[in-house]
N, C-alpha and C positions, 0 to 999 in steps of 0.2 A: 439429289442430294438428300443427305441424311440430316438429322436434328443438331449434331455434332455441327455440321459445318456451316450450319444457320446461325449457330451461336456468336456473338461478337467478339474479338480479342478480347483478351484478358486487360489490355490496357483500356478499353473503352468500356468491361463490361461494370456494370453497377447493380447491386441487388433489383433496382427499379429496371434495367435492362433483363434481366433474369425472368424476372417477374410477368414483363412484356411478353419475352420468348415462349414462355409457359403458358401463357394464356393464346397466344398464337397459333403456335405448335400443336400443343395437347389440349386447348380447350381447358384449361388448370387455371381458376383462381387462386392463386396464392397470397397469402397476407404478407405485403412488404415487410411488414415488422420482426417476422420470423425469418424470412431471408435475409433481411440484414443482421439479424444475429449470428445468423450462419457464417455470413461472410465478416463479419467483427470475430469469428473464432471460438464465440461462448460456445459451449458444451453443450452438443444437443442434448435433450431430455425426451423423455417418451412424452410427454407434455406437446413438444414443440413438433415431434411426430405428426401426434394425430392432429395438432392444427393443419399442418401441411396437407397429410392426406386423411380425412375421417373414414376412410372406408377400408384402412390396410390393418393390418394385424401389427399393432405398434410396440407390443413388447417383442414379436419376432423381430422386428425389423432393428429392433435396439439391440437384441442379441446380434444379430449379423453384423451391423456396425462394431459392436466389439468385438466380435472374432475377425473382423478385417481389420483393429487394430485405428478404426477413422473416429473413436471416441473414447 
């Protein structure tokens, strides 16, 4: 079973569900406050990316999201 198959269905998935999934599957401790903002449709910022993954190249991730028209 892959990671996507383990996600709860959209009708039951909450920010808390996703944070728990990330913890269980990827061993990541995501801040629920930031995940809630993403679920609410708040535009993603460089600061949010940094809080979700402090080890990534935040500016590069942001540019990729822009190129994909996700922000």
